[in-house]
N, C-alpha and C positions, 0 to 999 in steps of 0.2 A: 303887822302880828305881836300878837297881845300875847305875852308870857305866864299874867292874869288866867286869863280865859284857856288858853292854852296848857299849863299844866295843871292847873287847879280842876277841873272836870277831868281828865282822865288819868293822872296821877297824885293821889290824896297823897302819897305817901312822899317827906322831903326830898329824901334819897334816890327816889325813883324821880323828882322832878331832876335833880341836879345832874343825876348820867341824861337826860333828857335836852338842858339846858350846855348841855357841855358838846354832845351831837351837831344839837340845834348851830351851837356859833362853829365846830367844825367845818360846815358846811357853808353858815355865810361869808367865814375865812379863804372857803377856796377861793368862792366867788368874787371877796374882792381881791387875790391872787390874780385869777385870770382873768381878769376887767370885766367878769359879765356882772358884776355891782361896784357901784361908784361908791365911796367914802359918805357923800351927805347922805346918797339915796339908804345906807345902811346907816346913818344914822337913823334919820326920820321913819323905816320901817323896822329897826331894831333894838339897836344903843339909844334906846329916847329916851325919857324921864319917865314915863311909867312905868315902863322894864326895869327901869334901873330901883327906881322904888318896890317895886316887885320882891326884885331881888333883896334886896335889901331887909321888908318889910318878914316875908315869906320863905324863901330858901337859907338866909340867914347863912353865908357862907362865905370866909373872908377870900378866897380863891373865884370867885361867881363874881363876886363884886369889883376883886378889880379886873374880872375878861371886861365887865361892863364899863370902867372907868376908861380901860386901855380905848376899847369899842367909841366908846364916845368922844375923844378927843384925838381920832385919826384923822379928820379934816384941819385939822390946825395942823396938824405936821407940811402939810401943801401951803399955810398962809405962814407958817413960820420960816420955813425954811430954803434954802435954793431947789431948784428943779431936783438935781442930782440926789442933794441933802434928804430931798423929802423924799424920793421916790426910795432910796436908802434907809430912812430910819421908818416908814411904811415896811417892807420887807424886815425889819427889825422888829416893830410891833405883832404884825400878824406871826412871826414865829413864836414869839416870845406868848403868845394870846394859843397858840396850837399847844405850847408845851404846858399851859394853865391849865388849858382843856384835857389834855392825856391823864394829867398828874388829880383829877376831879375823876374822870372816869378807873381811874387806877384805884384811889379811894373808895370806888366805890365797888370798884370788882372786891376789894382785900375785906370788905365789911359786910360784904353778900357770903 
């Protein structure tokens, strides 16, 4: 999933791009939470360097950058922690990412 091609073509305004970015992330987070998507696959498909660079250069939003940063690091949890601790941290990270996505959507709603 290439964010640049997805957001640039359809939504030229950065604010609209941020809202779509948040909604896409909420879907990915749900897929990660229910096991439909693994952490390595999520990084390969979405939380990759190309998309991180797009968020940095085009969306230029601190919260969006934090979401991407947290997503990139998800597989590392399972390498750094025991299985039980990794699962706990994984759920904590997903909850934090959800909160950040909802924050983005709320900011967009208030700006509209």
